[in-house]
N, C-alpha and C positions, 0 to 999 in steps of 0.2 A: 643504355645504362646511365649515361650522363644525366638524362632527364629524370630518371628515378632517383638518382643520388641527389640531384639538386632539389627536387621536391621534398625528399625526406629531410634534408638539412633545413629547408625553409620552415617546414612544419615544426620541427624540433625547436628551432630558434624562436619561432612565434610563441609556442606553448611555454617555453622556459623564459620568455621575455629577455632574450639575449641576442647579440649580434656577433658576427665574426665567422671564421672558418670552422667548419664542422668536421670535414674529412681530413685525414692526415696527408693524403697525396691524391694524385689523379687516379682514375680507374685503371686497373691493370688486369688483363685477362690471363687466366691460368687454365690450360687444357687439363681436364680431369677424366681419368679412366672411369669406366662404369663400375658397378658392384660396390664393394666395400669402400672404395675411394670416394665415390660419389656420395654415399651415405655420410662418411666422415666429413666431407666438405660441406654438405647441407647442414649438418649439426654445428659445425664451426661457425657458419654464417648465422644460423639461428641464435647463437650465443654472442654475437657481436655487441649488442647493446648491454648485455649483462657484463661483458668484459669491459666495456666503456664506463660502467658504473651508473648508467642511466636508469636501469631497472635491476631487480634482483632475480627475476625469472623471465624467460623469453615471452611468455604469454601476456606480460604487462606492457610490451611494446606492440602497439596496434598494427604497425606497418611492417611487421617481419614475416618471413616465410613460414615461421612456425605457426602463426595464427592463420595464415592463408590455408595451410594444410589442416589444422585442427578445427577451425570454424570457417569453412570456405564461403565465399560470397557466391550468390547465384549468378551474378553478372560481373563483368570486368575483372576476371581472374588474371593474375599476372604469372601464375605458375600452372603449367600444363600437368595436372596431377595424373591424367590418364597415361601420358608418356612416362612419367616417373614410375607409376605402378607397373607398366610393361618392363621397364628397365630393371626393376627389383623383383619381377616375376610374382607380383601380388595381384590377385584378381578381384579382391573385395576392398572397397574404399574404407569401410569401418576397420578392417584389419590393417590396412596401410596406415591409418591414423594412429592405431595402437602401437604399431611397430615404430613409427616415427617418434612418437612420444617416449617410448622406452629408450630409443637411441639417445635422445636429448637428456633424459633423466640419468641414464647410465653414464654419459659423458660428464655431467655435472658431479656425480659421485666419485668417479674414477680420477678425473684429471682436473676438475675445477674449471677455471676460466682462463687459464694461462694462454698467452698469445703464442701461436705457432707460425713463425715467419714463412715457412715453406708454402703455406696456402696463398700468400700474397706476393712472395718474392720470386718464385720460380716460374718457368714457362709451362711446365707440364708435370703431373703427378700420376703415378699408376704402376702397373706391372712393367717389367723390363721390356717386353716386346712392344708394348704401347709407346713407351718412351723412345725406343729406337725408331719406331715408325714415325713419330712426331719429328724427331731430329732429322730423319731422312727426307721428310716432306719439306723441311726448311731449305733443302738443297745447300747451296753455298753459304746461306745465312746460318746454317747449323754447324758450320765448320768449327767454330770456337766455343760451342756450347758443351757443357760437361754433364755427363750422366753420373749422378751420385746415388748411392744406396744407403738408406738408414733402416735398420731392422727389416721390415717386410715391404718397404716403400722405395720406389725408384723415383727420381725427379730429374728434370732437365733444367739446368741453370746457366745463366750467362756469367762469364767471368767477372770478378770484381776488379775494376780498373782503378788505379790510383792516378792522380794528376801529377804530372812532372812539369816543373817549371824550368825553363831554359834561361 
């Protein structure tokens, strides 16, 4: 992930003739449940450069997952579309592209491009059973993690700690 993030930042800075930090923070992994949660996460990532104000539509950013799905390369793919199609129970690639495009367009119409911190700040997102399973897999490390419910989404978060000076 670090390699991909670094290369993306270098390309952007080169094309925009700029220098300096590109990403807000280091890479952070979030465990995502399958189904609707995975689709929502994919769409959120597809809209990253739109949210950043770099482009107005995701297809304008050459290096995004949206373009990898909509106009796939014959070689050097970084997204395993066959596995994604299995996860979404879609057997036809043309249909998968149409569904994916409709998810992105629908998201832009419904919610715009606002930032949703839970995709980058929490440890896991999904159904309640999935979150409980992830917390249990953390064993002792999961002891102080909180399960939070928002609408139809459960997430696992670390507590916010404040610094205390002595």
